[in-house]
C-alpha positions in Angstrom: 7.2 -20.7 11.1 3.5 -19.7 11.3 1.2 -20.8 8.6 -2.3 -20.0 7.6 -4.2 -17.6 9.8 -2.3 -18.4 13.0 0.4 -15.9 12.3 -1.8 -13.3 14.0 -1.5 -15.0 17.4 2.3 -15.5 17.1 4.1 -13.7 19.9 6.7 -11.1 18.9 10.2 -12.3 19.4 13.4 -10.5 20.3 14.4 -9.1 16.9 15.1 -5.4 16.4 11.7 -4.6 14.8 9.8 -6.8 17.3 11.4 -4.9 20.2 10.3 -1.6 18.6 6.7 -2.9 18.3 6.8 -4.2 21.9 7.8 -0.7 23.0 4.4 0.4 21.5 2.8 -2.2 23.9 2.2 -4.8 21.1 2.9 -8.4 21.8 1.7 -10.4 18.8 2.1 -10.1 15.0 -1.7 -9.6 14.7 -1.5 -6.7 17.2 1.4 -5.2 15.3 -0.5 -5.5 12.0 -3.6 -4.0 13.5 -1.5 -1.1 14.9 -0.1 -0.5 11.4 -3.5 -0.6 9.8 -4.9 2.0 12.3 -2.2 4.5 11.5 -3.4 7.4 9.3 -2.6 7.4 5.6 0.2 9.8 4.8 3.5 10.0 3.0 6.7 9.9 5.1 9.1 12.7 5.3 12.0 10.3 4.5 12.3 7.4 2.0 12.5 4.7 4.7 9.6 2.5 5.5 10.8 2.1 9.1 9.9 5.8 9.6 6.3 4.5 9.8 7.2 3.7 13.4 8.4 7.2 14.3 6.1 9.3 12.1 3.0 7.2 13.0 1.6 7.3 9.5 2.3 5.6 6.2 1.2 4.7 2.7 0.2 1.3 1.3 3.8 0.9 0.3 5.5 1.9 3.5 3.0 0.2 5.9 3.2 -3.1 4.0 7.0 -3.0 3.6 7.3 -2.6 7.4 4.9 -5.4 8.0 6.6 -7.7 5.6 10.0 -6.9 7.2 8.6 -7.7 10.6 7.0 -10.9 9.5 10.2 -12.1 7.9 12.1 -11.2 11.1 9.6 -13.4 13.0 10.1 -16.3 10.6 6.7 -15.9 8.8 6.6 -16.3 5.0 5.7 -12.8 3.7 6.0 -11.0 0.4 5.4 -7.4 -0.6 3.1 -7.3 -3.6 2.5 -4.2 -5.9 -0.5 -4.4 -8.1 -1.8 -2.1 -10.8 -5.6 -1.4 -11.1 -7.9 1.2 -12.6 -9.0 3.5 -9.8 -12.4 5.1 -10.3 -15.2 6.8 -8.5 -16.8 3.3 -8.1 -14.1 2.5 -5.6 -14.0 5.9 -3.8 -16.5 8.7 -4.3 -13.9 11.3 -3.5 -11.8 10.6 -6.6 -14.7 10.9 -9.1 -14.7 14.7 -9.1 -10.9 14.8 -9.3 -10.9 12.5 -12.3 -13.7 14.4 -14.0 -11.9 17.7 -13.5 -8.9 16.2 -15.4 -11.1 14.7 -18.1 -10.7 11.1 -17.0 -13.0 8.3 -16.0 -10.3 6.2 -14.4 -6.7 6.3 -13.4 -4.1 3.6 -13.4 -3.0 3.3 -9.8 -0.5 1.2 -8.0 -1.3 -0.4 -4.7 0.8 -2.5 -2.3 -0.5 -5.4 -0.2 1.2 -8.1 1.8 1.0 -11.8 1.2 1.5 -13.4 4.6 1.7 -17.2 5.0 -0.2 -17.6 1.7 -2.9 -15.1 2.6 -3.4 -11.8 0.8 -3.8 -9.0 3.4 -4.3 -5.3 3.0 -3.7 -3.2 6.1 -4.7 0.2 4.5 -8.4 -0.4 3.9 -8.3 0.1 0.1 -9.4 -3.4 -0.7 -11.9 -3.5 2.2 -14.5 -1.5 0.3 -17.7 -2.9 -0.8 -16.4 -2.7 -4.4 -12.9 -4.3 -4.1 -10.2 -3.7 -6.5 -8.7 -6.4 -8.8 -5.1 -6.1 -9.9 -4.6 -6.2 -13.6 -0.9 -6.8 -13.1 1.1 -7.5 -10.0 4.8 -8.0 -9.0 6.6 -8.9 -5.8 9.2 -6.4 -4.4 11.7 -6.5 -1.6 10.7 -4.0 1.2 14.0 -2.2 0.8 13.3 -1.7 -3.0 10.2 0.4 -2.7 11.6 2.9 -5.3 10.8 0.2 -7.9 7.1 0.6 -7.2 7.3 4.2 -8.5 9.2 3.1 -11.6 6.8 0.2 -12.3 3.8 2.6 -11.9 5.3 5.4 -14.1 6.2 2.9 -16.9 2.7 1.3 -16.8 1.0 4.7 -16.6 2.8 5.9 -19.7 1.7 2.8 -21.6 -1.9 3.1 -20.2 -2.1 6.7 -21.4 -0.9 5.7 -24.9 -3.2 2.6 -25.1 -6.2 4.8 -24.3 -5.2 7.6 -26.7 -5.2 10.2 -23.9 -4.0 13.5 -25.3 -3.0 15.0 -21.9 0.8 14.8 -21.2 2.2 12.2 -18.9 3.0 15.0 -16.4 -0.7 16.1 -16.5 -1.8 12.6 -15.9 0.6 12.2 -13.0 -0.7 15.5 -11.5 -4.2 14.1 -11.7 -3.0 11.0 -10.0 -1.5 13.1 -7.2 -4.8 14.9 -6.8 -6.5 11.5 -6.5 -4.1 10.5 -3.8 -4.7 13.8 -2.0 -8.5 13.1 -2.1 -8.0 9.6 -0.7 -5.7 11.0 2.1 -8.5 13.4 3.1 -11.0 10.5 3.1 -8.6 8.5 5.3 -8.3 5.6 3.0 
């Protein structure tokens, strides 16, 4: 089992996912992780994180779920972590006008990262900005249970809306959130 930072140099084995990554010309876990990171941000056409491989795109959830599954197949200690944070224009300029158009300063957003051999890694770029995000709440999920991320996020967003006394309906807030995601997709986050 790899530990610390040396998981990146670990050669891919002969498992099902490893063979698929090898077919892409990748031979180490680090190369596979870099390949996942380089894929464009985009939602998949199906609810299966393995479709990242065929569709050559993914979200924070699907990219990290695939990475965690590969890491586990290769014997590396890896966890999928979903965290909630307040997204604002200070993180990404492109969401500021979207939030303003919906009468909001911030938006409670959910983001997935991986914890690999005790190291928190983000292969989507969201936490690589000069103003990193800090999770207010986080939870571990199984890669096959990504639907739970949506439930966690919706429940927390409903409470966030109430706690802040926001008059807009939950549906309106969720639409504002979707507009923020669209702005981030255009930015390439």
